[in-house]
C-alpha positions in Angstrom: -15.5 24.7 -18.8 -17.5 26.1 -15.9 -16.4 27.2 -13.2 -17.3 25.0 -10.4 -14.4 24.1 -7.6 -14.5 20.5 -8.8 -13.4 21.4 -12.5 -10.7 24.1 -11.2 -9.2 21.5 -8.8 -8.7 18.7 -11.8 -4.7 18.7 -12.4 -1.6 17.8 -10.4 -0.5 20.5 -7.4 2.9 20.3 -5.6 3.0 21.0 -2.1 4.7 24.4 -0.9 3.7 23.7 3.6 1.9 21.5 5.4 1.8 22.7 9.0 -0.4 21.8 11.3 -1.5 23.8 15.0 -2.9 23.8 18.5 -6.1 25.8 19.6 -3.9 25.7 23.0 -1.0 27.7 22.0 1.6 25.8 21.3 3.6 26.6 18.3 2.7 25.2 14.6 4.6 22.2 13.6 5.8 20.8 10.0 5.4 17.3 10.2 7.8 16.8 7.5 9.9 20.1 7.9 9.9 23.3 5.9 11.0 21.5 2.7 8.4 18.6 2.4 7.7 17.5 -0.4 4.6 16.6 -1.8 2.3 15.6 -4.9 -1.5 16.0 -5.0 -3.2 14.7 -8.4 -7.1 15.4 -8.9 -8.6 13.6 -12.4 -11.3 14.5 -13.9 -12.3 10.9 -14.0 -13.1 10.9 -10.0 -9.7 10.0 -8.9 -7.2 11.5 -6.9 -3.8 10.7 -5.2 -1.3 12.6 -2.7 1.3 12.0 -1.6 3.6 13.6 0.5 7.4 13.3 2.3 10.0 14.4 4.3 13.0 15.8 2.0 16.4 14.2 2.3 15.0 10.8 3.5 17.9 8.5 5.0 18.0 5.1 3.1 17.0 2.0 3.8 19.4 -0.3 5.7 19.5 -2.1 2.4 19.1 -1.9 -1.6 15.8 -3.9 -0.7 12.5 -2.9 1.6 12.4 -6.8 2.0 16.2 -7.1 3.0 16.1 -3.8 4.7 16.0 -3.8 8.8 12.7 -3.3 10.8 14.1 0.1 12.2 14.8 1.6 8.8 11.6 0.6 6.9 9.9 2.3 10.8 11.9 5.4 9.9 10.7 5.1 6.0 7.5 5.1 7.2 7.8 7.6 9.6 8.3 10.3 6.7 5.9 9.6 4.4 2.2 9.5 3.9 0.5 8.5 0.6 -2.7 7.4 -0.3 -5.0 7.1 -3.3 -8.7 6.9 -3.9 -12.4 8.4 -5.2 -12.8 12.1 -4.7 -15.9 14.2 -5.0 -17.0 17.8 -3.9 -19.2 19.2 -2.0 -19.8 23.2 -1.6 -16.2 24.2 -0.7 -15.3 20.9 0.8 -13.6 17.7 -0.9 -14.1 14.2 0.0 -11.3 11.8 -0.5 -12.6 8.5 -0.1 -9.4 6.5 1.0 -9.0 3.2 -1.1 -5.7 2.3 -0.8 -2.8 4.0 1.9 0.8 3.7 3.2 -0.9 3.7 6.2 -3.7 1.0 6.7 -5.3 2.6 9.0 -6.8 5.1 6.5 -8.1 2.6 4.0 -11.9 3.4 4.2 -12.3 6.4 6.3 -13.2 9.5 4.3 -10.6 12.9 4.4 -12.5 15.8 4.3 -10.4 18.9 3.3 -12.0 22.3 3.5 -10.6 24.4 0.2 -9.7 27.3 -0.7 -8.6 28.2 -4.0 -7.0 31.3 -5.3 -5.9 30.9 -9.0 -2.6 28.6 -8.8 -2.7 27.9 -4.9 -5.3 25.7 -3.0 -5.3 25.5 0.5 -6.9 22.6 2.2 -7.0 22.5 5.8 -9.3 19.9 8.0 -9.7 19.5 11.8 -9.2 16.2 13.7 -7.9 14.8 16.8 -4.7 13.7 17.7 -4.9 10.7 19.3 -4.6 11.8 22.9 -8.1 14.0 22.6 -6.8 17.1 21.8 -8.0 18.9 18.7 -5.5 20.3 15.9 -5.7 22.0 12.6 -3.7 20.8 9.4 -3.3 23.7 6.6 -1.6 22.3 3.4 -0.7 24.6 0.8 -0.4 23.4 -2.6 0.3 25.3 -6.0 -0.8 24.0 -9.1 2.2 21.9 -11.4 3.4 23.5 -14.5 
């Protein structure tokens, strides 16, 4: 195996921390809390899947999602992020081509992540606008799954 970043990324990764920081001095936030759960999979075949969620989510109001009330479904949606698609690497940037997602807004919108890999730790970062014209930076730290 050569030492390319893409080859080193292949495999499964478990979430350690997802934090969002703001350049205006606001304190960083952890969207799904300090004990969030997540799994990131990079396949050698060029497919990827990313899932993150709040730990200890409240169950739906019914045993079936179809029977659950809208408030309970909205709460479940707000505490969970999942998407999958193709992935490529150029330099230290990973491009996720989102083909399917819990949030339909992400479908067809490439997600770019700067990658810093240190043995079994992977730090992905991205800058974005927060929807209100303010910038913010994401830092998502993973450890290789054993």
